BAVOLUM-965051 format. One record per residue: x, y, z of N, C-alpha, C in turn; residue number from 1; residue in one letter. Coordinates in Angstrom, 3 decimals. Atoms other than C-alpha are relative to their C-alpha. Layout:
+----------+----------+----------+----------+----------+----------+----------+----------+----------+-----+------+
:      n_x :      n_y :      n_z :     ca_x :     ca_y :     ca_z :      c_x :      c_y :      c_z : pos : code :
+----------+----------+----------+----------+----------+----------+----------+----------+----------+-----+------+
:        X :        Y :        Z :        X :        Y :        Z :        X :        Y :        Z : NUM :    A :
...
+----------+----------+----------+----------+----------+----------+----------+----------+----------+-----+------+
This chain:
+----------+----------+----------+----------+----------+----------+----------+----------+----------+-----+------+
:      n_x :      n_y :      n_z :     ca_x :     ca_y :     ca_z :      c_x :      c_y :      c_z : pos : code :
+----------+----------+----------+----------+----------+----------+----------+----------+----------+-----+------+
:   -0.745 :    0.063 :    1.232 :  -59.481 :  -71.571 :  -30.287 :    0.470 :    1.389 :   -0.462 :   1 :    M :
:   -0.385 :   -1.341 :    0.416 :  -59.486 :  -67.863 :  -31.081 :    0.828 :    0.652 :    1.090 :   2 :    L :
:   -0.780 :   -0.763 :   -0.972 :  -56.821 :  -65.805 :  -29.482 :   -0.826 :    1.211 :    0.408 :   3 :    D :
:    0.710 :   -1.176 :   -0.457 :  -58.142 :  -62.984 :  -27.431 :    0.566 :    1.236 :   -0.689 :   4 :    E :
:   -0.418 :   -1.237 :    0.658 :  -58.064 :  -59.625 :  -29.181 :    0.126 :    1.078 :    1.063 :   5 :    I :
:   -0.155 :   -1.101 :   -0.946 :  -56.673 :  -56.739 :  -27.245 :    0.195 :    1.316 :   -0.770 :   6 :    D :
:   -0.095 :   -1.338 :    0.576 :  -56.207 :  -53.030 :  -27.861 :    1.131 :    0.104 :   -1.021 :   7 :    K :
:   -1.148 :   -0.051 :    0.904 :  -52.813 :  -53.500 :  -29.550 :   -0.322 :   -0.602 :   -1.363 :   8 :    N :
:    0.379 :    0.618 :    1.267 :  -54.384 :  -55.705 :  -32.201 :   -0.798 :    0.968 :   -0.880 :   9 :    D :
:    0.839 :   -0.941 :    0.747 :  -56.646 :  -52.835 :  -33.214 :    0.751 :    1.249 :   -0.450 :  10 :    L :
:   -0.768 :   -1.198 :    0.354 :  -53.904 :  -50.200 :  -33.569 :    0.135 :    0.176 :   -1.513 :  11 :    N :
:   -0.137 :   -0.075 :    1.458 :  -53.379 :  -51.038 :  -37.240 :   -1.297 :    0.526 :   -0.632 :  12 :    E :
:    1.281 :   -0.436 :    0.537 :  -57.091 :  -50.532 :  -37.903 :   -0.308 :    1.453 :    0.356 :  13 :    F :
:    0.179 :   -1.397 :   -0.397 :  -57.134 :  -47.270 :  -35.982 :    0.779 :    0.901 :   -0.943 :  14 :    V :
:   -0.818 :   -0.785 :    0.924 :  -54.313 :  -45.965 :  -38.166 :   -0.634 :    0.057 :   -1.392 :  15 :    N :
:    0.676 :    0.030 :    1.296 :  -56.130 :  -47.069 :  -41.329 :   -1.218 :    0.928 :    0.010 :  16 :    L :
:    1.183 :   -0.828 :   -0.138 :  -59.285 :  -45.362 :  -40.106 :    0.375 :    1.479 :    0.012 :  17 :    F :
:   -0.458 :   -1.392 :   -0.058 :  -57.419 :  -42.144 :  -39.293 :    0.482 :    0.474 :   -1.366 :  18 :    E :
:   -0.461 :   -0.354 :    1.350 :  -55.783 :  -42.178 :  -42.744 :   -1.189 :    0.234 :   -0.936 :  19 :    N :
:    1.191 :   -0.173 :    0.839 :  -59.173 :  -42.618 :  -44.402 :   -0.720 :    1.293 :    0.360 :  20 :    K :
:    0.626 :   -1.255 :   -0.419 :  -60.582 :  -39.751 :  -42.342 :    0.752 :    1.198 :   -0.568 :  21 :    L :
:   -0.819 :   -1.080 :    0.543 :  -57.698 :  -37.522 :  -43.399 :   -0.241 :    0.143 :   -1.501 :  22 :    T :
:    0.261 :   -0.018 :    1.434 :  -58.255 :  -38.475 :  -47.043 :   -1.363 :    0.608 :   -0.291 :  23 :    T :
:    1.349 :   -0.544 :    0.196 :  -61.973 :  -37.710 :  -46.755 :   -0.048 :    1.496 :    0.300 :  24 :    L :
:   -0.053 :   -1.433 :   -0.314 :  -61.256 :  -34.350 :  -45.108 :    0.643 :    0.776 :   -1.141 :  25 :    K :
:   -0.682 :   -0.657 :    1.119 :  -58.846 :  -33.458 :  -47.927 :   -0.920 :    0.100 :   -1.221 :  26 :    D :
:    0.925 :   -0.009 :    1.136 :  -61.395 :  -34.446 :  -50.572 :   -1.130 :    0.997 :    0.236 :  27 :    K :
:    1.073 :   -0.944 :   -0.328 :  -64.099 :  -32.447 :  -48.798 :    0.493 :    1.437 :   -0.162 :  28 :    A :
:   -0.557 :   -1.346 :    0.146 :  -61.820 :  -29.384 :  -48.698 :    0.142 :    0.366 :   -1.474 :  29 :    Q :
:   -0.121 :   -0.251 :    1.433 :  -61.107 :  -29.716 :  -52.431 :   -1.366 :    0.306 :   -0.615 :  30 :    L :
:    1.349 :   -0.235 :    0.508 :  -64.829 :  -29.929 :  -53.147 :   -0.496 :    1.376 :    0.427 :  31 :    M :
:    0.403 :   -1.313 :   -0.498 :  -65.471 :  -26.871 :  -50.989 :    0.687 :    1.114 :   -0.794 :  32 :    L :
:   -0.743 :   -0.984 :    0.787 :  -62.752 :  -24.944 :  -52.833 :   -0.593 :    0.138 :   -1.404 :  33 :    D :
:    0.585 :   -0.034 :    1.340 :  -64.273 :  -25.911 :  -56.198 :   -1.346 :    0.719 :    0.014 :  34 :    K :
:    1.312 :   -0.650 :   -0.095 :  -67.733 :  -24.805 :  -55.078 :    0.172 :    1.500 :    0.194 :  35 :    V :
:   -0.231 :   -1.425 :   -0.222 :  -66.396 :  -21.476 :  -53.830 :    0.494 :    0.679 :   -1.281 :  36 :    Q :
:   -0.468 :   -0.547 :    1.272 :  -64.555 :  -20.930 :  -57.134 :   -1.154 :    0.118 :   -0.987 :  37 :    N :
:    1.149 :   -0.025 :    0.894 :  -67.704 :  -21.812 :  -59.059 :   -0.918 :    1.165 :    0.354 :  38 :    F :
:    0.877 :   -1.088 :   -0.427 :  -69.731 :  -19.365 :  -56.988 :    0.575 :    1.360 :   -0.392 :  39 :    E :
:   -0.598 :   -1.289 :    0.356 :  -67.247 :  -16.548 :  -57.592 :   -0.043 :    0.207 :   -1.506 :  40 :    S :
:    0.098 :   -0.110 :    1.453 :  -67.196 :  -17.310 :  -61.332 :   -1.454 :    0.235 :   -0.407 :  41 :    H :
:    1.421 :   -0.143 :    0.303 :  -70.972 :  -17.572 :  -61.348 :   -0.450 :    1.442 :    0.234 :  42 :    N :
:    0.335 :   -1.396 :   -0.273 :  -71.200 :  -14.078 :  -59.836 :    0.431 :    0.917 :   -1.154 :  43 :    D :
:   -0.522 :   -0.812 :    1.097 :  -69.190 :  -12.742 :  -62.788 :   -0.708 :   -0.272 :   -1.323 :  44 :    K :
:    0.637 :    0.402 :    1.249 :  -71.375 :  -14.435 :  -65.409 :   -0.785 :    1.127 :   -0.668 :  45 :    L :
:    0.730 :   -1.087 :    0.687 :  -73.727 :  -11.463 :  -66.058 :    0.937 :    1.003 :   -0.673 :  46 :    P :
:   -0.966 :   -0.941 :    0.580 :  -70.739 :   -9.180 :  -66.652 :    0.660 :   -0.591 :   -1.248 :  47 :    E :
:   -0.623 :    0.675 :    1.147 :  -69.103 :  -11.709 :  -69.000 :   -0.980 :   -0.059 :   -1.168 :  48 :    I :
:    1.011 :    0.071 :    1.055 :  -72.342 :  -12.174 :  -70.931 :   -0.224 :    1.367 :   -0.647 :  49 :    L :
:    0.188 :   -1.347 :    0.551 :  -72.753 :   -8.414 :  -71.334 :    1.167 :    0.385 :   -0.907 :  50 :    E :
:   -1.160 :   -0.272 :    0.851 :  -69.202 :   -8.092 :  -72.693 :   -0.097 :   -0.778 :   -1.311 :  51 :    K :
:    0.155 :    0.828 :    1.194 :  -69.879 :  -10.952 :  -75.094 :   -1.058 :    0.600 :   -0.926 :  52 :    F :
:    1.046 :   -0.635 :    0.808 :  -73.090 :   -9.254 :  -76.265 :    0.535 :    1.258 :   -0.695 :  53 :    R :
:   -0.603 :   -1.192 :    0.591 :  -71.127 :   -6.040 :  -76.848 :    0.888 :   -0.347 :   -1.182 :  54 :    G :
:   -0.871 :    0.450 :    1.092 :  -68.567 :   -7.876 :  -78.970 :   -0.851 :   -0.463 :   -1.175 :  55 :    I :
:    0.905 :    0.481 :    1.056 :  -71.374 :   -9.574 :  -80.904 :   -0.625 :    1.168 :   -0.751 :  56 :    T :
:    0.588 :   -1.187 :    0.651 :  -73.006 :   -6.186 :  -81.561 :    1.008 :    0.675 :   -0.927 :  57 :    R :
:   -1.032 :   -0.614 :    0.852 :  -69.705 :   -4.837 :  -82.907 :    0.180 :   -0.782 :   -1.300 :  58 :    H :
:   -0.083 :    0.798 :    1.224 :  -69.522 :   -7.751 :  -85.366 :   -1.214 :    0.253 :   -0.877 :  59 :    F :
:    1.245 :   -0.146 :    0.761 :  -73.146 :   -7.327 :  -86.385 :   -0.124 :    1.372 :   -0.661 :  60 :    E :
:    0.149 :   -1.339 :    0.588 :  -72.957 :   -3.566 :  -86.971 :    1.170 :    0.383 :   -0.908 :  61 :    D :
:   -1.098 :   -0.245 :    0.930 :  -69.748 :   -3.841 :  -89.016 :    1.157 :    0.786 :    0.584 :  62 :    G :
:   -1.057 :   -0.790 :   -0.644 :  -67.559 :   -2.002 :  -86.500 :    1.375 :   -0.634 :   -0.217 :  63 :    H :
:   -1.302 :    0.658 :    0.127 :  -64.786 :   -4.608 :  -86.580 :    0.446 :   -0.054 :   -1.457 :  64 :    Y :
:   -0.355 :    0.026 :    1.417 :  -64.932 :   -4.880 :  -90.376 :    0.602 :    1.338 :   -0.416 :  65 :    K :
:   -0.514 :   -1.338 :    0.316 :  -64.469 :   -1.110 :  -90.704 :    1.380 :    0.213 :    0.617 :  66 :    K :
:   -1.265 :   -0.183 :   -0.704 :  -61.684 :   -1.167 :  -88.163 :    1.112 :   -0.783 :   -0.696 :  67 :    M :
:   -1.023 :    0.836 :    0.646 :  -59.833 :   -4.020 :  -89.903 :    0.352 :    0.561 :   -1.369 :  68 :    I :
:   -0.257 :   -0.576 :    1.321 :  -60.244 :   -2.516 :  -93.360 :    0.809 :    1.286 :    0.139 :  69 :    V :
:   -0.746 :   -1.238 :   -0.244 :  -59.050 :    0.843 :  -92.017 :    1.459 :   -0.265 :    0.338 :  70 :    G :
:   -1.383 :    0.345 :   -0.358 :  -55.953 :   -0.742 :  -90.467 :    0.759 :   -0.530 :   -1.213 :  71 :    E :
:   -0.653 :    0.531 :    1.193 :  -55.195 :   -2.637 :  -93.676 :    0.337 :    1.125 :   -0.966 :  72 :    L :
:   -0.254 :   -1.124 :    0.906 :  -55.548 :    0.525 :  -95.752 :    1.130 :    0.884 :    0.524 :  73 :    Q :
:   -1.009 :   -0.870 :   -0.595 :  -53.415 :    2.519 :  -93.334 :    1.396 :   -0.619 :   -0.099 :  74 :    K :
:   -1.310 :    0.656 :   -0.059 :  -50.622 :   -0.048 :  -93.178 :    0.511 :   -0.503 :   -1.351 :  75 :    N :
:   -0.453 :    0.639 :    1.253 :  -50.569 :   -1.401 :  -96.730 :   -0.271 :    0.834 :   -1.243 :  76 :    H :
:    0.238 :   -0.846 :    1.193 :  -51.585 :    1.468 :  -99.028 :    0.788 :    1.278 :    0.074 :  77 :    L :
+----------+----------+----------+----------+----------+----------+----------+----------+----------+-----+------+
């Protein structure tokens, strides 16, 4: 009752399989790129945190307030 299946009948499935493999390879490459970007950003984190701490210290010690008031006085008085 069943027709015999030959190699030609499977060609469509081979193409589907190859397309899925290509899609998976592309997704894997995107994931790898994201991980590499994360790692490079992660390496910069200590430097970014130190800059942020420096800015915070300037706010806390009144440096920016003095600077802004000085600019306002210089430009508007």
